[in-house]
N, C-alpha and C positions, 0 to 999 in steps of 0.2 A: 452542577453542570453549567457550562457557559450558556449565556442567552443565545437564542437562535439568531443566526446572522451575525454572531459575535465570534471573536477569536481570542484565545488566551495562550500565554506561554508561561511556564514556570509556576511557582506558587506552592504552598504546602498541600499535602495530600491527606486523605483520611478515608478514602473509599476502599474497595476490595483489594487494593494493592497491599495494604497492611501496615504502613508505618505512620508515625505521627508527625515526623519532620522530614523535609526533603532538602536536598542540596540546592543551592541557588542555580537557577537555569541560566544557560548561556544565552546571550542575546541573539535574537533572530531578526531578519529583516522586517521592517515595518513599512507597509505601503498603503496607499489610500484605500485599496480595495479589500484590506483586511477587516475593515469595519463597514461593510457595504450596505447600501440600500438595495433590497432585492429588485427594485424597479430599474436599477442601473443597468442590468444586463440587457434591457431592451434598447438602450441608447448607446451602448458601446459601439464605436465605429468599426465597420467591417474593414479588414486589412487584406491585401492580396497575399495569396499563399506563397510561402518561400519555396524556392526550387527544391525538388525532391532529389536527393543525392543518389539513392539507390532503393530498390524495392524488389523483394524476391521471397520465394518460399524455399527455405534451406533446411537441410538436415545435416547437422555437424557431428562431431565425434560422440557427443552424448546421446545420440539417437533420439533426440527430441525435435519434432518438427517445429520450425520457427517461421513466422512471418516477420520480416524486418524491413526497416526503411530508414532513410536519413533525411533531415531537413537542414538546409544551409543556414549559416549564421556567422557571427564573428567571435573568434576566440577558441578556447579549448572545447571540444564536444562534451556534452552531457550524455552519459550512457544510461539508458533507462530500460529496465526490465518491467514490462507492464503485463498484468495478468487478466485474463477474462474471468467472468463470473461462472458459477456452476451452469454447465450446459451451454456456455457462450462460445463465441467465435473469435479466434485470434486475429483474423483478417479485419474484423470490424473494430477491434481495439487499435490496430495500426491506423486505420482511417481516422478514428476519433482523435488519437494523439497527434497525428500529422496536422489535423486541422487546429487543435489546441496550440501546438507549438508554433505553427505558422502565425497564429494570432498574438500569442503572448510571449513567446521565447525570443531571446536575443542571441544566445550562443547556438552553435550547431547541435543537433540532436542525432544520436545513434540509438535507435529503438529496436528492442527485441521482444517479441510476443510469442511465447510458446503455446502450442495447442495441447492441452493436457486433459486427463480424464480423472474423475473421482476415484480415489480419495486424495487427489493432488492438493486439496485444501490443507491437508496435514503433512505435506511433503512426502507423501507415500505414492508408490506406483501400484498398478494392478498386480495381482499375484503373478510372480515369475518375471516381473519387469523391474528395472532399477528405479530408485527414488528419483523423482523429477528434479530435485534441487541439484543432485550430483550431475545429471545430464545438462542442466542449465549452465552450471559453472564450467563444465567441459566445453560447451558450445561457445560461451563467452571468451574463454581462454583461446580457443582456436581462432576466433575472430579478432584476437589481439587485445582483448579487454581483460586484464588481470588485476586492475586496481579497484578501488571502491566505486560502487555504482549506486544508482537510485533504483528503488523498487516501488511499484505502485499497484494497487488493486482495489476493486469495489466489490462488496458482497463476498462471494466465494473467493474472488481474487485477493481481497483484503486478508482473508484467512491465510492464504499462501504467503502474501507479502510480509505480514508481521512475524510469522513463524520462520520464514527465510531469514529475516533480519536478525532474529534472536538466535538462530542456529549458526549463522555466519556473520557475526557482528563486525568482524574486521573487513568484510567484503562490501559492507553497506555504508554509504554516506548519508542517505536520506531514505526514509520509509513513509509512504503515504498510504494509509489503510483506512477505508471509509465503509461504514455500514456493514460490518462483518456479521455473519450469523453466529459466530462464536469467537472467543479470544482466549489465548493462552497467556496468562500473566507471566512476568519475568521469573517469578518464583515457582511456576509450574501449575498454578491453579487454573482449571478450565472453567470459563464462564460464558454467559450469553444465551441466546435463544435455544440453540441446539442442546446445550447442557441442561437448561431448565425443562425442555421438552423430552429429554432422555432419548435423543436420537440413537445413541449407541446401543440402546436396549430394545430397539424396535426395527429389526432387520426387514420385516415385511413392508414397512412403510418407507424406510430409508435404506435401500440396498446400497452396498458399497461402503457404508460407514460402520456397521456393527461388526467389529473384529478386534481382537486383542491388540493388534498393531496400531489401529487408530486410537484405541483407548490409551495406549502408552504414549503415542505422539501428542495427544491432546494435553497430556500432563508433563511434557518435557520442558524443563526450565531453560532459561537462556544459557547458551554455551559460554558466555563471557560477559564482560561489562557492555552495556548498551547505551552508556551516557555520551558516547561520541557520535551517535546517530542522531540526525535531526528528524524528528517525528511529526507527522500530521495525522490527526484523527478527526472523526466527525460523523454526523448522521442527520437525516431529515426529521423534522418534528412530527410528520405524519407517518413515519415508519412504525413498525411494531414497538410497543413500549419496552420490551426486553432488549431490542437492538439499541434504542436510544440510551437506556440506562447502562447497558454493558459497554457501550462506546465511551461513555463518561467514566465508568469504572476503570477501563483500560488506560485512559489518559492519566487518571489519578495514580495507577500503579506504575506507569512509566516515570512520573515525577518522583515517586518514592524511590525509584532506582537511580535518581539523579539526572534523568534525561530532560532535555528541552522539548516541549510539546507545543505545537501550534494546533489548538482545538478549534476547528471550523465547522459550524453547524449551519443548517439552512432550513428555510420554510419550504416544506414539500414532502413528498413521499420517497420511497426507496430509489426510484429511478429518476428523480427530479433534480439531480445535482446541477446547480446553476453555473453560469460562466465564471462568476467570481471565485468559486471554489477551485476550478481549474487554473485560474490566474494565480491564486495564492500558491497552489502546488508547484507550478512552473517556477515562480519566484524562489520558493524554498529550495527546490532542486538546484537551481543555478547558484544560490548562495552556498549551499552545503558542499558543492563540488568545486568551488572556485579555488584557485591556487593562492597561497599567501603572498 
């Protein structure tokens, strides 16, 4: 695993992904905050917020309620689908990303944050409801965004984000997935804290997860090649050991699949993601969606 506060791209794999050799990684942007001193976040200059282009609670064709907003900038917009964690609030995610993009972004942002319910982490809806990824795609299409997008999530949102990217690899240019409670590797192996603690076998403790549909979704392999997606993964060193180890294992598995991975870890706990991680995520999103 990369050292904390360190970032890596490419390299050979040997973890739970399963192969001995990996394809060379494509080059990703290198910026000074990719190898940061954690103290730097205290001296980053405050920047005025960019103008907000629009903000609303919308319900599109997919019947998924979205909070959305836009941040002004120069050039082609970056379309970002950002997911809340388990039990989280999409409106708070909008505010967080509006502040991040105003500080670090250069291009315009078009942000979509759906409000979802467990077991959305596995791209599944509640009984009798459609799968949330289908609703999200329909909503994006209705808003005029049919091309590749960026997808981001932390914790439960990271579970949705990486499974969405593997299920719809042609629709995703960049995936930022941090500190997930579980990961589905490209070949279909389910790993991480939830797998180790057998959440799917404990319905009384973890309602909403113990179902045949969730079990099948947890082991669903990637629907196609994922090597054209720019990936970013990571975890805090004070998080649960199973989260730290499984995040590193997921990055290794991505490299085995030929993907370029920016592995960004930080000093701190589950909710202590520092400013330089957001800065690196913004830079990667802008790089992955730039036109030739």
